[in-house]
C-alpha positions in Angstrom: 113.6 133.4 200.2 117.3 133.1 201.0 119.0 135.6 203.2 122.6 136.5 204.0 124.2 138.2 207.0 126.4 141.2 206.6 129.7 141.1 208.5 131.4 144.0 210.3 133.6 144.4 207.2 130.4 144.7 205.0 130.9 141.2 203.5 128.3 138.6 202.8 128.3 134.9 202.1 126.1 133.9 199.3 123.9 130.9 200.2 124.8 127.7 198.4 121.6 127.6 196.4 122.3 131.1 195.1 125.9 130.3 194.2 124.7 127.2 192.3 122.1 129.2 190.4 124.7 131.8 189.5 127.3 129.2 188.6 130.0 130.8 190.7 132.6 129.1 192.8 135.2 130.2 195.4 137.5 132.9 194.0 135.1 133.9 191.2 133.6 137.4 191.0 130.1 138.7 190.9 128.8 142.2 190.2 125.8 144.2 191.2 123.5 146.2 188.9 120.7 148.5 190.1 117.6 148.3 187.9 114.3 149.9 188.7 115.2 150.3 192.4 116.3 146.7 192.8 119.8 145.3 193.1 120.6 142.4 190.7 123.6 140.1 191.2 125.3 138.6 188.2 128.3 136.4 187.5 131.3 138.4 186.3 132.6 136.7 183.2 136.3 137.6 182.5 137.0 139.0 179.1 139.2 137.0 176.8 142.0 138.6 174.9 140.6 136.9 171.9 137.1 138.6 172.1 138.0 141.3 169.6 138.8 138.6 167.0 135.5 136.6 167.4 133.9 136.5 164.0 136.8 138.2 162.2 137.3 135.4 159.7 133.6 135.6 158.6 134.3 138.9 157.0 137.3 137.4 155.2 135.3 135.1 152.9 137.2 133.2 150.2 140.5 134.8 151.2 143.5 132.5 151.6 144.9 132.3 155.2 148.4 133.4 154.1 146.9 136.7 152.7 144.9 137.3 155.9 148.1 136.8 158.0 150.1 139.1 155.8 147.4 141.8 156.0 147.3 141.5 159.8 151.0 141.9 160.0 150.9 144.9 157.8 152.8 143.5 154.8 
């Protein structure tokens, strides 16, 4: 079992083994989730501005790219 000490400012340093398992490095963020009375720590994955468009073209089967672009531009 790994432990961490809380500083006067309420901060902790995650042990190296935990950081490696989470896949986090200096400057990256983690978040905490409470589940069934336990706290779970997870790596915070930043959202990409492209996330809303993932899979968009699958719904546009057999349509030419020029037509898709024009529809997106509102023409």
